[in-house]
All heavy atoms as TSV, in Angstrom:
chain	resi	resn	atom	element	x	y	z
A	1	MET	N	N	-13.131	-0.132	8.367
A	1	MET	CA	C	-12.129	-0.502	7.370
A	1	MET	C	C	-11.854	-2.003	7.436
A	1	MET	O	O	-11.804	-2.674	6.431
A	1	MET	CB	C	-10.845	0.308	7.654
A	1	MET	CG	C	-9.795	0.145	6.583
A	1	MET	SD	S	-10.299	0.998	5.074
A	1	MET	CE	C	-8.843	0.826	4.113
A	2	CYS	N	N	-11.688	-2.506	8.621
A	2	CYS	CA	C	-11.399	-3.932	8.791
A	2	CYS	C	C	-12.593	-4.764	8.339
A	2	CYS	O	O	-12.434	-5.791	7.703
A	2	CYS	CB	C	-11.063	-4.212	10.253
A	2	CYS	SG	S	-10.589	-5.932	10.521
A	3	TYR	N	N	-13.806	-4.303	8.678
A	3	TYR	CA	C	-15.010	-5.046	8.295
A	3	TYR	C	C	-15.129	-5.128	6.775
A	3	TYR	O	O	-15.446	-6.174	6.230
A	3	TYR	CB	C	-16.238	-4.364	8.898
A	3	TYR	CG	C	-17.535	-4.985	8.451
A	3	TYR	CD1	C	-17.943	-6.213	8.977
A	3	TYR	CD2	C	-18.340	-4.370	7.498
A	3	TYR	CE1	C	-19.121	-6.801	8.574
A	3	TYR	CE2	C	-19.520	-4.955	7.080
A	3	TYR	CZ	C	-19.899	-6.163	7.628
A	3	TYR	OH	O	-21.073	-6.743	7.228
A	4	CYS	N	N	-14.804	-4.037	6.086
A	4	CYS	CA	C	-14.881	-4.023	4.630
A	4	CYS	C	C	-13.873	-4.992	4.036
A	4	CYS	O	O	-14.166	-5.726	3.103
A	4	CYS	CB	C	-14.626	-2.602	4.111
A	4	CYS	SG	S	-14.837	-2.462	2.333
A	5	ALA	N	N	-12.673	-5.037	4.585
A	5	ALA	CA	C	-11.643	-5.954	4.090
A	5	ALA	C	C	-12.080	-7.393	4.308
A	5	ALA	O	O	-11.903	-8.242	3.427
A	5	ALA	CB	C	-10.315	-5.670	4.803
A	6	VAL	N	N	-12.662	-7.689	5.442
A	6	VAL	CA	C	-13.115	-9.053	5.728
A	6	VAL	C	C	-14.244	-9.437	4.777
A	6	VAL	O	O	-14.279	-10.548	4.250
A	6	VAL	CB	C	-13.560	-9.172	7.201
A	6	VAL	CG1	C	-14.268	-10.499	7.435
A	6	VAL	CG2	C	-12.365	-9.035	8.131
A	7	SER	N	N	-15.149	-8.516	4.516
A	7	SER	CA	C	-16.260	-8.834	3.624
A	7	SER	C	C	-15.753	-9.088	2.202
A	7	SER	O	O	-16.231	-9.990	1.518
A	7	SER	CB	C	-17.296	-7.707	3.642
A	7	SER	OG	O	-16.748	-6.533	3.092
A	8	TRP	N	N	-14.775	-8.294	1.750
A	8	TRP	CA	C	-14.199	-8.540	0.426
A	8	TRP	C	C	-13.470	-9.875	0.385
A	8	TRP	O	O	-13.540	-10.611	-0.600
A	8	TRP	CB	C	-13.235	-7.405	0.022
A	8	TRP	CG	C	-13.970	-6.239	-0.566
A	8	TRP	CD1	C	-14.161	-5.022	0.011
A	8	TRP	CD2	C	-14.637	-6.199	-1.820
A	8	TRP	NE1	N	-14.900	-4.220	-0.797
A	8	TRP	CE2	C	-15.211	-4.918	-1.943
A	8	TRP	CE3	C	-14.829	-7.101	-2.849
A	8	TRP	CZ2	C	-15.946	-4.527	-3.056
A	8	TRP	CZ3	C	-15.552	-6.710	-3.962
A	8	TRP	CH2	C	-16.109	-5.441	-4.065
A	9	LEU	N	N	-12.791	-10.207	1.467
A	9	LEU	CA	C	-12.102	-11.495	1.541
A	9	LEU	C	C	-13.107	-12.634	1.456
A	9	LEU	O	O	-12.890	-13.613	0.739
A	9	LEU	CB	C	-11.306	-11.585	2.849
A	9	LEU	CG	C	-10.509	-12.876	3.066
A	9	LEU	CD1	C	-9.446	-13.026	1.980
A	9	LEU	CD2	C	-9.887	-12.883	4.437
A	10	VAL	N	N	-14.235	-12.489	2.118
A	10	VAL	CA	C	-15.274	-13.510	2.068
A	10	VAL	C	C	-15.816	-13.639	0.648
A	10	VAL	O	O	-15.995	-14.753	0.127
A	10	VAL	CB	C	-16.412	-13.175	3.061
A	10	VAL	CG1	C	-17.616	-14.079	2.825
A	10	VAL	CG2	C	-15.908	-13.288	4.490
A	11	VAL	N	N	-16.034	-12.516	-0.021
A	11	VAL	CA	C	-16.535	-12.536	-1.394
A	11	VAL	C	C	-15.540	-13.240	-2.308
A	11	VAL	O	O	-15.913	-14.082	-3.137
A	11	VAL	CB	C	-16.825	-11.097	-1.887
A	11	VAL	CG1	C	-17.068	-11.082	-3.387
A	11	VAL	CG2	C	-18.006	-10.508	-1.130
A	12	VAL	N	N	-14.266	-12.906	-2.160
A	12	VAL	CA	C	-13.234	-13.529	-3.003
A	12	VAL	C	C	-13.177	-15.031	-2.748
A	12	VAL	O	O	-13.116	-15.832	-3.689
A	12	VAL	CB	C	-11.855	-12.869	-2.741
A	12	VAL	CG1	C	-10.742	-13.671	-3.396
A	12	VAL	CG2	C	-11.855	-11.439	-3.247
A	13	VAL	N	N	-13.221	-15.440	-1.490
A	13	VAL	CA	C	-13.180	-16.870	-1.158
A	13	VAL	C	C	-14.402	-17.579	-1.731
A	13	VAL	O	O	-14.285	-18.660	-2.328
A	13	VAL	CB	C	-13.099	-17.058	0.374
A	13	VAL	CG1	C	-13.360	-18.517	0.743
A	13	VAL	CG2	C	-11.755	-16.596	0.892
A	14	VAL	N	N	-15.575	-16.978	-1.621
A	14	VAL	CA	C	-16.787	-17.594	-2.145
A	14	VAL	C	C	-16.699	-17.720	-3.664
A	14	VAL	O	O	-17.030	-18.762	-4.241
A	14	VAL	CB	C	-18.033	-16.786	-1.727
A	14	VAL	CG1	C	-19.259	-17.235	-2.509
A	14	VAL	CG2	C	-18.266	-16.923	-0.232
A	15	VAL	N	N	-16.216	-16.671	-4.332
A	15	VAL	CA	C	-16.088	-16.715	-5.785
A	15	VAL	C	C	-15.101	-17.796	-6.201
A	15	VAL	O	O	-15.364	-18.567	-7.134
A	15	VAL	CB	C	-15.656	-15.327	-6.332
A	15	VAL	CG1	C	-15.227	-15.430	-7.780
A	15	VAL	CG2	C	-16.786	-14.331	-6.166
A	16	VAL	N	N	-13.968	-17.884	-5.513
A	16	VAL	CA	C	-12.971	-18.912	-5.839
A	16	VAL	C	C	-13.551	-20.308	-5.635
A	16	VAL	O	O	-13.388	-21.194	-6.483
A	16	VAL	CB	C	-11.694	-18.712	-4.999
A	16	VAL	CG1	C	-10.771	-19.914	-5.117
A	16	VAL	CG2	C	-10.968	-17.435	-5.420
A	17	VAL	N	N	-14.257	-20.512	-4.539
A	17	VAL	CA	C	-14.857	-21.821	-4.265
A	17	VAL	C	C	-15.888	-22.166	-5.339
A	17	VAL	O	O	-15.923	-23.296	-5.844
A	17	VAL	CB	C	-15.489	-21.844	-2.852
A	17	VAL	CG1	C	-16.360	-23.072	-2.676
A	17	VAL	CG2	C	-14.406	-21.794	-1.792
A	18	VAL	N	N	-16.712	-21.199	-5.725
A	18	VAL	CA	C	-17.727	-21.453	-6.749
A	18	VAL	C	C	-17.070	-21.782	-8.084
A	18	VAL	O	O	-17.484	-22.709	-8.786
A	18	VAL	CB	C	-18.667	-20.230	-6.879
A	18	VAL	CG1	C	-19.518	-20.327	-8.127
A	18	VAL	CG2	C	-19.536	-20.109	-5.637
A	19	VAL	N	N	-16.015	-21.040	-8.441
A	19	VAL	CA	C	-15.318	-21.304	-9.706
A	19	VAL	C	C	-14.671	-22.688	-9.677
A	19	VAL	O	O	-14.773	-23.456	-10.649
A	19	VAL	CB	C	-14.265	-20.202	-9.979
A	19	VAL	CG1	C	-13.345	-20.598	-11.127
A	19	VAL	CG2	C	-14.957	-18.888	-10.280
A	20	VAL	N	N	-14.030	-23.037	-8.590
A	20	VAL	CA	C	-13.400	-24.365	-8.479
A	20	VAL	C	C	-14.456	-25.459	-8.564
A	20	VAL	O	O	-14.272	-26.458	-9.274
A	20	VAL	CB	C	-12.596	-24.467	-7.162
A	20	VAL	CG1	C	-12.182	-25.902	-6.902
A	20	VAL	CG2	C	-11.380	-23.557	-7.214
A	21	LEU	N	N	-15.570	-25.286	-7.882
A	21	LEU	CA	C	-16.643	-26.287	-7.945
A	21	LEU	C	C	-17.201	-26.393	-9.366
A	21	LEU	O	O	-17.485	-27.499	-9.844
A	21	LEU	CB	C	-17.748	-25.936	-6.966
A	21	LEU	CG	C	-17.440	-26.210	-5.491
A	21	LEU	CD1	C	-18.600	-25.753	-4.619
A	21	LEU	CD2	C	-17.142	-27.666	-5.252
A	22	ALA	N	N	-17.350	-25.244	-10.032
A	22	ALA	CA	C	-17.850	-25.276	-11.412
A	22	ALA	C	C	-16.886	-26.029	-12.321
A	22	ALA	O	O	-17.306	-26.821	-13.176
A	22	ALA	CB	C	-18.052	-23.850	-11.920
A	23	VAL	N	N	-15.587	-25.805	-12.140
A	23	VAL	CA	C	-14.585	-26.518	-12.952
A	23	VAL	C	C	-14.635	-28.012	-12.655
A	23	VAL	O	O	-14.600	-28.843	-13.573
A	23	VAL	CB	C	-13.180	-25.940	-12.691
A	23	VAL	CG1	C	-12.115	-26.820	-13.317
A	23	VAL	CG2	C	-13.090	-24.519	-13.223
A	24	VAL	N	N	-14.743	-28.374	-11.395
A	24	VAL	CA	C	-14.807	-29.792	-11.019
A	24	VAL	C	C	-16.051	-30.440	-11.617
A	24	VAL	O	O	-15.988	-31.540	-12.191
A	24	VAL	CB	C	-14.790	-29.943	-9.483
A	24	VAL	CG1	C	-15.140	-31.371	-9.076
A	24	VAL	CG2	C	-13.427	-29.548	-8.929
A	25	VAL	N	N	-17.185	-29.764	-11.524
A	25	VAL	CA	C	-18.421	-30.305	-12.099
A	25	VAL	C	C	-18.289	-30.448	-13.610
A	25	VAL	O	O	-18.705	-31.462	-14.191
A	25	VAL	CB	C	-19.623	-29.409	-11.724
A	25	VAL	CG1	C	-20.849	-29.777	-12.536
A	25	VAL	CG2	C	-19.912	-29.525	-10.232
A	26	ALA	N	N	-17.692	-29.449	-14.262
A	26	ALA	CA	C	-17.506	-29.522	-15.713
A	26	ALA	C	C	-16.617	-30.697	-16.091
A	26	ALA	O	O	-16.903	-31.427	-17.042
A	26	ALA	CB	C	-16.912	-28.214	-16.233
A	27	VAL	N	N	-15.532	-30.902	-15.355
A	27	VAL	CA	C	-14.631	-32.028	-15.634
A	27	VAL	C	C	-15.358	-33.350	-15.437
A	27	VAL	O	O	-15.241	-34.267	-16.255
A	27	VAL	CB	C	-13.369	-31.939	-14.742
A	27	VAL	CG1	C	-12.565	-33.229	-14.816
A	27	VAL	CG2	C	-12.519	-30.748	-15.154
A	28	VAL	N	N	-16.130	-33.463	-14.362
A	28	VAL	CA	C	-16.875	-34.700	-14.104
A	28	VAL	C	C	-17.888	-34.957	-15.215
A	28	VAL	O	O	-18.021	-36.082	-15.707
A	28	VAL	CB	C	-17.560	-34.631	-12.721
A	28	VAL	CG1	C	-18.554	-35.769	-12.562
A	28	VAL	CG2	C	-16.525	-34.660	-11.613
A	29	VAL	N	N	-18.579	-33.908	-15.646
A	29	VAL	CA	C	-19.561	-34.070	-16.723
A	29	VAL	C	C	-18.869	-34.519	-18.009
A	29	VAL	O	O	-19.345	-35.426	-18.700
A	29	VAL	CB	C	-20.342	-32.750	-16.940
A	29	VAL	CG1	C	-21.121	-32.783	-18.239
A	29	VAL	CG2	C	-21.267	-32.497	-15.761
A	30	VAL	N	N	-17.737	-33.908	-18.326
A	30	VAL	CA	C	-16.993	-34.297	-19.531
A	30	VAL	C	C	-16.543	-35.749	-19.435
A	30	VAL	O	O	-16.650	-36.511	-20.402
A	30	VAL	CB	C	-15.791	-33.350	-19.748
A	30	VAL	CG1	C	-14.845	-33.907	-20.793
A	30	VAL	CG2	C	-16.277	-31.974	-20.155
A	31	LEU	N	N	-16.057	-36.156	-18.273
A	31	LEU	CA	C	-15.620	-37.549	-18.099
A	31	LEU	C	C	-16.795	-38.519	-18.233
A	31	LEU	O	O	-16.673	-39.568	-18.871
A	31	LEU	CB	C	-14.941	-37.717	-16.738
A	31	LEU	CG	C	-13.566	-37.065	-16.609
A	31	LEU	CD1	C	-13.028	-37.243	-15.200
A	31	LEU	CD2	C	-12.586	-37.639	-17.614
A	32	VAL	N	N	-17.924	-38.167	-17.643
A	32	VAL	CA	C	-19.099	-39.044	-17.738
A	32	VAL	C	C	-19.556	-39.161	-19.189
A	32	VAL	O	O	-19.854	-40.254	-19.678
A	32	VAL	CB	C	-20.239	-38.516	-16.830
A	32	VAL	CG1	C	-21.549	-39.219	-17.145
A	32	VAL	CG2	C	-19.863	-38.684	-15.373
A	33	VAL	N	N	-19.588	-38.024	-19.890
A	33	VAL	CA	C	-19.977	-38.060	-21.300
A	33	VAL	C	C	-18.996	-38.898	-22.102
A	33	VAL	O	O	-19.393	-39.693	-22.966
A	33	VAL	CB	C	-20.072	-36.619	-21.861
A	33	VAL	CG1	C	-20.189	-36.628	-23.370
A	33	VAL	CG2	C	-21.256	-35.891	-21.241
A	34	ALA	N	N	-17.701	-38.758	-21.815
A	34	ALA	CA	C	-16.693	-39.549	-22.523
A	34	ALA	C	C	-16.884	-41.038	-22.271
A	34	ALA	O	O	-16.789	-41.855	-23.198
A	34	ALA	CB	C	-15.291	-39.111	-22.103
A	35	VAL	N	N	-17.184	-41.400	-21.036
A	35	VAL	CA	C	-17.403	-42.815	-20.707
A	35	VAL	C	C	-18.655	-43.337	-21.414
A	35	VAL	O	O	-18.659	-44.442	-21.959
A	35	VAL	CB	C	-17.509	-42.995	-19.177
A	35	VAL	CG1	C	-18.031	-44.375	-18.824
A	35	VAL	CG2	C	-16.163	-42.748	-18.522
A	36	VAL	N	N	-19.714	-42.534	-21.423
A	36	VAL	CA	C	-20.948	-42.959	-22.089
A	36	VAL	C	C	-20.717	-43.125	-23.586
A	36	VAL	O	O	-21.166	-44.112	-24.197
A	36	VAL	CB	C	-22.077	-41.948	-21.804
A	36	VAL	CG1	C	-23.275	-42.198	-22.704
A	36	VAL	CG2	C	-22.484	-42.011	-20.338
A	37	VAL	N	N	-20.003	-42.171	-24.195
A	37	VAL	CA	C	-19.714	-42.274	-25.625
A	37	VAL	C	C	-18.849	-43.493	-25.908
A	37	VAL	O	O	-19.095	-44.234	-26.865
A	37	VAL	CB	C	-19.030	-40.974	-26.126
A	37	VAL	CG1	C	-18.469	-41.152	-27.519
A	37	VAL	CG2	C	-20.015	-39.826	-26.090
A	38	ALA	N	N	-17.841	-43.726	-25.065
A	38	ALA	CA	C	-16.981	-44.903	-25.253
A	38	ALA	C	C	-17.799	-46.190	-25.130
A	38	ALA	O	O	-17.631	-47.121	-25.923
A	38	ALA	CB	C	-15.838	-44.890	-24.234
A	39	ALA	N	N	-18.690	-46.236	-24.159
A	39	ALA	CA	C	-19.544	-47.422	-23.995
A	39	ALA	C	C	-20.443	-47.607	-25.211
A	39	ALA	O	O	-20.637	-48.731	-25.685
A	39	ALA	CB	C	-20.376	-47.290	-22.718
A	40	ALA	N	N	-20.986	-46.513	-25.718
A	40	ALA	CA	C	-21.838	-46.601	-26.905
A	40	ALA	C	C	-21.051	-47.104	-28.109
A	40	ALA	O	O	-21.544	-47.919	-28.895
A	40	ALA	CB	C	-22.452	-45.234	-27.212
A	41	VAL	N	N	-19.811	-46.630	-28.248
A	41	VAL	CA	C	-18.962	-47.086	-29.354
A	41	VAL	C	C	-18.673	-48.574	-29.207
A	41	VAL	O	O	-18.732	-49.335	-30.186
A	41	VAL	CB	C	-17.655	-46.257	-29.409
A	41	VAL	CG1	C	-16.652	-46.889	-30.354
A	41	VAL	CG2	C	-17.958	-44.831	-29.829
A	42	VAL	N	N	-18.361	-49.020	-27.990
A	42	VAL	CA	C	-18.081	-50.441	-27.759
A	42	VAL	C	C	-19.314	-51.281	-28.091
A	42	VAL	O	O	-19.206	-52.319	-28.760
A	42	VAL	CB	C	-17.627	-50.674	-26.298
A	42	VAL	CG1	C	-17.614	-52.155	-25.964
A	42	VAL	CG2	C	-16.261	-50.058	-26.073
A	43	VAL	N	N	-20.483	-50.831	-27.648
A	43	VAL	CA	C	-21.716	-51.570	-27.942
A	43	VAL	C	C	-21.964	-51.618	-29.449
A	43	VAL	O	O	-22.331	-52.669	-30.001
A	43	VAL	CB	C	-22.904	-50.926	-27.201
A	43	VAL	CG1	C	-24.222	-51.477	-27.709
A	43	VAL	CG2	C	-22.776	-51.137	-25.700
A	44	ALA	N	N	-21.739	-50.494	-30.125
A	44	ALA	CA	C	-21.940	-50.466	-31.577
A	44	ALA	C	C	-20.986	-51.423	-32.282
A	44	ALA	O	O	-21.386	-52.141	-33.204
A	44	ALA	CB	C	-21.737	-49.037	-32.100
A	45	VAL	N	N	-19.723	-51.442	-31.855
A	45	VAL	CA	C	-18.753	-52.349	-32.473
A	45	VAL	C	C	-19.150	-53.799	-32.231
A	45	VAL	O	O	-19.084	-54.633	-33.148
A	45	VAL	CB	C	-17.336	-52.062	-31.921
A	45	VAL	CG1	C	-16.363	-53.154	-32.315
A	45	VAL	CG2	C	-16.845	-50.703	-32.409
A	46	VAL	N	N	-19.583	-54.114	-31.013
A	46	VAL	CA	C	-20.002	-55.486	-30.705
A	46	VAL	C	C	-21.204	-55.878	-31.559
A	46	VAL	O	O	-21.256	-56.989	-32.111
A	46	VAL	CB	C	-20.317	-55.622	-29.197
A	46	VAL	CG1	C	-21.025	-56.933	-28.909
A	46	VAL	CG2	C	-19.046	-55.503	-28.376
A	47	VAL	N	N	-22.162	-54.971	-31.690
A	47	VAL	CA	C	-23.344	-55.266	-32.513
A	47	VAL	C	C	-22.942	-55.508	-33.965
A	47	VAL	O	O	-23.408	-56.459	-34.608
A	47	VAL	CB	C	-24.366	-54.113	-32.405
A	47	VAL	CG1	C	-25.431	-54.232	-33.472
A	47	VAL	CG2	C	-24.990	-54.096	-31.016
A	48	VAL	N	N	-22.059	-54.664	-34.507
A	48	VAL	CA	C	-21.607	-54.837	-35.887
A	48	VAL	C	C	-20.895	-56.170	-36.057
A	48	VAL	O	O	-21.131	-56.901	-37.032
A	48	VAL	CB	C	-20.698	-53.662	-36.305
A	48	VAL	CG1	C	-19.985	-53.958	-37.607
A	48	VAL	CG2	C	-21.514	-52.384	-36.420
A	49	VAL	N	N	-20.023	-56.525	-35.115
A	49	VAL	CA	C	-19.298	-57.792	-35.208
A	49	VAL	C	C	-20.267	-58.968	-35.162
A	49	VAL	O	O	-20.155	-59.915	-35.948
A	49	VAL	CB	C	-18.248	-57.895	-34.070
A	49	VAL	CG1	C	-17.694	-59.306	-33.967
A	49	VAL	CG2	C	-17.127	-56.891	-34.301
A	50	VAL	N	N	-21.246	-58.920	-34.252
A	50	VAL	CA	C	-22.221	-60.007	-34.149
A	50	VAL	C	C	-23.028	-60.123	-35.440
A	50	VAL	O	O	-23.240	-61.232	-35.958
A	50	VAL	CB	C	-23.144	-59.781	-32.928
A	50	VAL	CG1	C	-24.340	-60.706	-32.978
A	50	VAL	CG2	C	-22.367	-59.959	-31.636
A	51	VAL	N	N	-23.454	-58.985	-35.987
A	51	VAL	CA	C	-24.219	-59.018	-37.236
A	51	VAL	C	C	-23.382	-59.603	-38.367
A	51	VAL	O	O	-23.859	-60.438	-39.144
A	51	VAL	CB	C	-24.725	-57.596	-37.592
A	51	VAL	CG1	C	-25.244	-57.540	-39.010
A	51	VAL	CG2	C	-25.802	-57.164	-36.604
A	52	VAL	N	N	-22.128	-59.188	-38.466
A	52	VAL	CA	C	-21.251	-59.712	-39.523
A	52	VAL	C	C	-21.061	-61.219	-39.361
A	52	VAL	O	O	-21.138	-61.974	-40.337
A	52	VAL	CB	C	-19.902	-58.971	-39.512
A	52	VAL	CG1	C	-18.873	-59.684	-40.379
A	52	VAL	CG2	C	-20.083	-57.531	-39.975
A	53	VAL	N	N	-20.835	-61.671	-38.137
A	53	VAL	CA	C	-20.643	-63.109	-37.900
A	53	VAL	C	C	-21.905	-63.878	-38.269
A	53	VAL	O	O	-21.838	-64.926	-38.931
A	53	VAL	CB	C	-20.253	-63.354	-36.418
A	53	VAL	CG1	C	-20.340	-64.829	-36.079
A	53	VAL	CG2	C	-18.854	-62.824	-36.147
A	54	VAL	N	N	-23.070	-63.371	-37.877
A	54	VAL	CA	C	-24.328	-64.054	-38.199
A	54	VAL	C	C	-24.534	-64.097	-39.714
A	54	VAL	O	O	-24.920	-65.136	-40.277
A	54	VAL	CB	C	-25.515	-63.365	-37.493
A	54	VAL	CG1	C	-26.838	-63.856	-38.046
A	54	VAL	CG2	C	-25.431	-63.592	-35.992
A	55	VAL	N	N	-24.261	-62.986	-40.392
A	55	VAL	CA	C	-24.424	-62.959	-41.851
A	55	VAL	C	C	-23.474	-63.949	-42.513
A	55	VAL	O	O	-23.861	-64.685	-43.435
A	55	VAL	CB	C	-24.194	-61.521	-42.385
A	55	VAL	CG1	C	-24.044	-61.519	-43.893
A	55	VAL	CG2	C	-25.345	-60.616	-41.957
A	56	VAL	N	N	-22.226	-64.001	-42.051
A	56	VAL	CA	C	-21.261	-64.946	-42.629
A	56	VAL	C	C	-21.730	-66.382	-42.405
A	56	VAL	O	O	-21.679	-67.210	-43.324
A	56	VAL	CB	C	-19.860	-64.716	-42.020
A	56	VAL	CG1	C	-18.919	-65.859	-42.364
A	56	VAL	CG2	C	-19.286	-63.397	-42.512
A	57	ILE	N	N	-22.217	-66.682	-41.199
A	57	ILE	CA	C	-22.695	-68.038	-40.913
A	57	ILE	C	C	-23.873	-68.382	-41.825
A	57	ILE	O	O	-23.929	-69.476	-42.406
A	57	ILE	CB	C	-23.078	-68.168	-39.425
A	57	ILE	CG1	C	-21.822	-68.126	-38.563
A	57	ILE	CG2	C	-23.869	-69.444	-39.172
A	57	ILE	CD1	C	-22.089	-68.075	-37.075
A	58	VAL	N	N	-24.815	-67.456	-41.969
A	58	VAL	CA	C	-25.979	-67.714	-42.822
A	58	VAL	C	C	-25.547	-67.927	-44.263
A	58	VAL	O	O	-26.024	-68.851	-44.938
A	58	VAL	CB	C	-26.993	-66.551	-42.702
A	58	VAL	CG1	C	-28.053	-66.634	-43.781
A	58	VAL	CG2	C	-27.627	-66.547	-41.317
A	59	VAL	N	N	-24.643	-67.089	-44.759
A	59	VAL	CA	C	-24.172	-67.231	-46.143
A	59	VAL	C	C	-23.477	-68.573	-46.338
A	59	VAL	O	O	-23.699	-69.263	-47.347
A	59	VAL	CB	C	-23.237	-66.053	-46.509
A	59	VAL	CG1	C	-22.492	-66.325	-47.799
A	59	VAL	CG2	C	-24.042	-64.767	-46.613
A	60	VAL	N	N	-22.646	-68.971	-45.383
A	60	VAL	CA	C	-21.938	-70.258	-45.496
A	60	VAL	C	C	-22.930	-71.412	-45.487
A	60	VAL	O	O	-22.816	-72.349	-46.295
A	60	VAL	CB	C	-20.896	-70.394	-44.367
A	60	VAL	CG1	C	-20.365	-71.822	-44.289
A	60	VAL	CG2	C	-19.757	-69.408	-44.586
A	61	VAL	N	N	-23.913	-71.361	-44.605
A	61	VAL	CA	C	-24.902	-72.445	-44.523
A	61	VAL	C	C	-25.720	-72.513	-45.808
A	61	VAL	O	O	-25.926	-73.600	-46.380
A	61	VAL	CB	C	-25.810	-72.256	-43.289
A	61	VAL	CG1	C	-27.009	-73.185	-43.352
A	61	VAL	CG2	C	-25.012	-72.473	-42.016
A	62	VAL	N	N	-26.180	-71.358	-46.289
A	62	VAL	CA	C	-26.963	-71.333	-47.523
A	62	VAL	C	C	-26.118	-71.832	-48.688
A	62	VAL	O	O	-26.581	-72.630	-49.519
A	62	VAL	CB	C	-27.511	-69.915	-47.787
A	62	VAL	CG1	C	-28.072	-69.799	-49.188
A	62	VAL	CG2	C	-28.568	-69.562	-46.747
A	63	ALA	N	N	-24.869	-71.390	-48.758
A	63	ALA	CA	C	-23.982	-71.839	-49.838
A	63	ALA	C	C	-23.761	-73.343	-49.759
A	63	ALA	O	O	-23.764	-74.038	-50.789
A	63	ALA	CB	C	-22.652	-71.095	-49.770
A	64	ALA	N	N	-23.587	-73.860	-48.548
A	64	ALA	CA	C	-23.387	-75.302	-48.390
A	64	ALA	C	C	-24.615	-76.073	-48.845
A	64	ALA	O	O	-24.504	-77.091	-49.536
A	64	ALA	CB	C	-23.053	-75.620	-46.934
A	65	VAL	N	N	-25.795	-75.595	-48.474
A	65	VAL	CA	C	-27.028	-76.268	-48.875
A	65	VAL	C	C	-27.187	-76.218	-50.391
A	65	VAL	O	O	-27.522	-77.222	-51.032
A	65	VAL	CB	C	-28.236	-75.630	-48.162
A	65	VAL	CG1	C	-29.542	-76.112	-48.775
A	65	VAL	CG2	C	-28.192	-75.929	-46.670
A	66	VAL	N	N	-26.930	-75.062	-50.984
A	66	VAL	CA	C	-27.063	-74.920	-52.431
A	66	VAL	C	C	-26.071	-75.822	-53.150
A	66	VAL	O	O	-26.419	-76.527	-54.106
A	66	VAL	CB	C	-26.878	-73.442	-52.849
A	66	VAL	CG1	C	-26.719	-73.320	-54.359
A	66	VAL	CG2	C	-28.053	-72.606	-52.355
A	67	VAL	N	N	-24.824	-75.822	-52.698
A	67	VAL	CA	C	-23.805	-76.667	-53.333
A	67	VAL	C	C	-24.166	-78.130	-53.172
A	67	VAL	O	O	-24.037	-78.920	-54.113
A	67	VAL	CB	C	-22.416	-76.365	-52.732
A	67	VAL	CG1	C	-21.409	-77.428	-53.146
A	67	VAL	CG2	C	-21.946	-74.979	-53.163
A	68	GLU	N	N	-24.663	-78.520	-51.999
A	68	GLU	CA	C	-25.034	-79.923	-51.783
A	68	GLU	C	C	-26.191	-80.318	-52.682
A	68	GLU	O	O	-26.175	-81.386	-53.290
A	68	GLU	CB	C	-25.404	-80.123	-50.306
A	68	GLU	CG	C	-25.689	-81.572	-49.967
A	68	GLU	CD	C	-26.050	-81.754	-48.510
A	68	GLU	OE1	O	-25.922	-80.780	-47.743
A	68	GLU	OE2	O	-26.466	-82.857	-48.151
A	69	GLN	N	N	-27.191	-79.457	-52.789
A	69	GLN	CA	C	-28.326	-79.754	-53.665
A	69	GLN	C	C	-27.873	-79.858	-55.126
A	69	GLN	O	O	-28.267	-80.747	-55.848
A	69	GLN	CB	C	-29.397	-78.650	-53.525
A	69	GLN	CG	C	-30.083	-78.619	-52.180
A	69	GLN	CD	C	-30.858	-79.895	-51.866
A	69	GLN	OE1	O	-31.408	-80.537	-52.750
A	69	GLN	NE2	N	-30.880	-80.262	-50.595
A	70	TRP	N	N	-27.033	-78.919	-55.531
A	70	TRP	CA	C	-26.548	-78.907	-56.917
A	70	TRP	C	C	-25.686	-80.134	-57.177
A	70	TRP	O	O	-25.733	-80.751	-58.239
A	70	TRP	CB	C	-25.737	-77.638	-57.187
A	70	TRP	CG	C	-25.154	-77.597	-58.541
A	70	TRP	CD1	C	-25.803	-77.285	-59.703
A	70	TRP	CD2	C	-23.800	-77.890	-58.890
A	70	TRP	NE1	N	-24.935	-77.367	-60.749
A	70	TRP	CE2	C	-23.699	-77.749	-60.274
A	70	TRP	CE3	C	-22.666	-78.268	-58.167
A	70	TRP	CZ2	C	-22.507	-77.950	-60.968
A	70	TRP	CZ3	C	-21.479	-78.464	-58.849
A	70	TRP	CH2	C	-21.411	-78.315	-60.238
A	71	TRP	N	N	-24.904	-80.513	-56.157
A	71	TRP	CA	C	-24.000	-81.649	-56.310
A	71	TRP	C	C	-24.772	-82.941	-56.519
A	71	TRP	O	O	-24.419	-83.776	-57.333
A	71	TRP	CB	C	-23.106	-81.757	-55.067
A	71	TRP	CG	C	-22.090	-82.853	-55.136
A	71	TRP	CD1	C	-22.197	-84.097	-54.634
A	71	TRP	CD2	C	-20.822	-82.794	-55.799
A	71	TRP	NE1	N	-21.086	-84.837	-54.877
A	71	TRP	CE2	C	-20.214	-84.048	-55.616
A	71	TRP	CE3	C	-20.152	-81.814	-56.520
A	71	TRP	CZ2	C	-18.952	-84.339	-56.119
A	71	TRP	CZ3	C	-18.895	-82.107	-57.012
A	71	TRP	CH2	C	-18.329	-83.364	-56.816
A	72	TRP	N	N	-25.890	-83.062	-55.753
A	72	TRP	CA	C	-26.660	-84.296	-55.867
A	72	TRP	C	C	-27.465	-84.352	-57.154
A	72	TRP	O	O	-27.821	-85.408	-57.636
A	72	TRP	CB	C	-27.587	-84.474	-54.667
A	72	TRP	CG	C	-26.823	-84.856	-53.441
A	72	TRP	CD1	C	-26.577	-84.084	-52.353
A	72	TRP	CD2	C	-26.203	-86.109	-53.202
A	72	TRP	NE1	N	-25.818	-84.755	-51.441
A	72	TRP	CE2	C	-25.570	-86.021	-51.918
A	72	TRP	CE3	C	-26.075	-87.317	-53.924
A	72	TRP	CZ2	C	-24.849	-87.075	-51.376
A	72	TRP	CZ3	C	-25.371	-88.358	-53.363
A	72	TRP	CH2	C	-24.762	-88.220	-52.106
A	73	TRP	N	N	-27.794	-83.186	-57.721
A	73	TRP	CA	C	-28.537	-83.190	-58.961
A	73	TRP	C	C	-27.568	-83.423	-60.098
A	73	TRP	O	O	-27.888	-83.785	-61.154
A	73	TRP	CB	C	-29.263	-81.858	-59.181
A	73	TRP	CG	C	-30.475	-81.762	-58.297
A	73	TRP	CD1	C	-30.581	-81.079	-57.124
A	73	TRP	CD2	C	-31.743	-82.379	-58.510
A	73	TRP	NE1	N	-31.825	-81.240	-56.596
A	73	TRP	CE2	C	-32.563	-82.040	-57.425
A	73	TRP	CE3	C	-32.270	-83.205	-59.526
A	73	TRP	CZ2	C	-33.877	-82.479	-57.323
A	73	TRP	CZ3	C	-33.578	-83.627	-59.402
A	73	TRP	CH2	C	-34.360	-83.264	-58.305
């Protein structure tokens, strides 16, 4: 009787430990995915900002050249 109770206690402890570890692993995976997604969003925003700045600079330079050429003619 005592041996059976101890074996059930061991099973319950093992199941609880496995469930807790699974929850911890799931939380860590979710956090890692969240960090990766956040990093990807930051990189995308930086790329968009850089592209917009470069396009604005090119447009301003081209407009300045065109206006200068037109002005001299």
